[in-house]
C-alpha positions as CSV (number, residue, x, y, z in Angstrom):
1,X,-177.1,143.5,-8.2
2,X,-174.0,141.9,-8.3
3,X,-173.3,140.5,-11.5
4,X,-170.3,138.1,-12.6
5,X,-168.5,138.3,-15.6
6,X,-169.6,135.1,-17.9
7,X,-168.2,133.8,-21.3
8,X,-167.6,136.1,-24.2
9,X,-168.6,139.4,-22.0
10,X,-172.0,138.1,-21.0
11,X,-173.0,139.0,-17.4
12,X,-174.2,135.9,-15.3
13,X,-176.5,136.3,-12.5
14,X,-175.5,134.4,-9.2
15,X,-176.9,131.6,-7.7
16,X,-178.2,130.9,-4.3
17,X,-178.1,127.3,-2.6
18,X,-180.4,127.2,0.5
19,X,-182.6,124.9,2.4
20,X,-182.4,122.6,5.6
21,X,-180.5,119.5,6.0
22,X,-181.5,116.8,8.5
23,X,-178.9,114.0,10.1
24,X,-179.3,112.1,13.4
25,X,-178.5,114.1,16.4
26,X,-176.4,111.2,17.8
27,X,-174.1,111.5,14.5
28,X,-174.4,115.5,14.3
29,X,-170.9,116.0,15.7
30,X,-169.2,113.4,13.1
31,X,-171.4,115.3,10.1
32,X,-170.2,118.3,11.1
33,X,-166.4,117.2,11.5
34,X,-167.0,115.7,8.1
35,X,-168.6,118.7,6.5
36,X,-166.1,120.9,8.0
37,X,-163.4,119.5,5.9
38,X,-165.7,120.1,2.7
39,X,-166.2,123.6,3.3
40,X,-162.6,124.5,3.6
41,X,-161.9,122.9,0.2
42,X,-165.3,124.4,-1.3
43,X,-164.5,127.8,-0.2
44,X,-161.2,127.8,-2.2
45,X,-163.1,126.7,-5.3
46,X,-163.2,129.1,-8.1
47,X,-166.8,130.8,-8.3
48,X,-167.6,130.0,-4.6
49,X,-168.6,133.4,-3.1
50,X,-169.8,132.0,0.3
51,X,-170.6,128.3,1.6
52,X,-172.2,128.1,5.1
53,X,-174.0,125.8,7.4
54,X,-175.4,126.6,10.8
55,X,-177.1,124.3,13.4
56,X,-180.7,125.5,13.5
57,X,-181.7,122.5,16.0
58,X,-179.1,120.2,17.7
59,X,-181.9,118.3,19.1
60,X,-183.3,116.8,15.9
61,X,-180.1,117.3,13.8
62,X,-181.5,120.4,11.8
63,X,-178.8,122.5,9.9
64,X,-179.6,125.5,7.6
65,X,-177.6,125.6,4.4
66,X,-176.6,128.5,2.4
67,X,-174.1,128.9,-0.6
68,X,-173.7,131.4,-3.2
69,X,-172.1,130.9,-6.3
70,X,-170.9,133.0,-9.3
71,X,-172.7,131.1,-11.9
72,X,-174.1,127.3,-12.9
73,X,-170.5,126.1,-13.7
74,X,-169.1,127.0,-10.6
75,X,-171.7,125.0,-8.8
76,X,-171.5,122.0,-11.1
77,X,-167.9,121.9,-10.8
78,X,-168.3,121.5,-7.1
79,X,-170.8,119.1,-7.2
80,X,-168.6,117.0,-9.4
81,X,-165.9,117.5,-7.3
82,X,-164.1,114.6,-5.7
83,X,-164.4,115.8,-2.2
84,X,-168.2,116.4,-2.7
85,X,-168.9,113.3,-4.3
86,X,-166.7,111.5,-1.4
87,X,-169.3,113.2,1.4
88,X,-172.2,112.4,-0.3
89,X,-171.2,108.8,-1.0
90,X,-170.4,108.7,2.9
91,X,-173.6,110.3,4.1
92,X,-176.3,110.0,1.4
93,X,-178.0,107.3,3.3
94,X,-177.7,108.9,6.6
95,X,-178.9,112.3,5.6
96,X,-182.0,114.1,3.9
97,X,-182.9,117.6,3.1
98,X,-184.7,119.8,0.7
99,X,-182.1,122.2,-0.9
100,X,-183.0,124.4,-3.5
101,X,-181.1,126.4,-5.8
102,X,-182.3,130.1,-6.9
103,X,-181.1,132.7,-9.6
104,X,-180.3,136.2,-8.0
105,X,-182.0,138.7,-10.3
106,X,-182.1,141.3,-8.0
107,X,-179.5,141.4,-5.3
108,X,-179.7,144.9,-3.0
109,X,-179.0,145.8,0.6
110,X,-181.5,144.8,2.8
111,X,-182.7,148.3,3.8
112,X,-183.2,149.2,0.1
113,X,-186.9,148.9,-1.2
């Protein structure tokens, strides 16, 4: 399991954010352009381990979201960042989704039992 140093020597368990997002298929190209700008900034943020989006079904505008963060403070800083707030403001009424956050408590290689 990968752990990250926390305050005063505590170990903090990694957070995984994942789920599906939907946008109108006619707006998918613009959404992806805007998201690419946000993703570039996000990947440079302290505490971001990965930030990825894949188009799962372009005909219905379905995307798969996958993020990994070192801790809650890093994720909160991302959610409060100007670029994130601007993106959400621009798209909030044109996107919907089911995105969840999980605590990674037993990370290991996929072949390990």
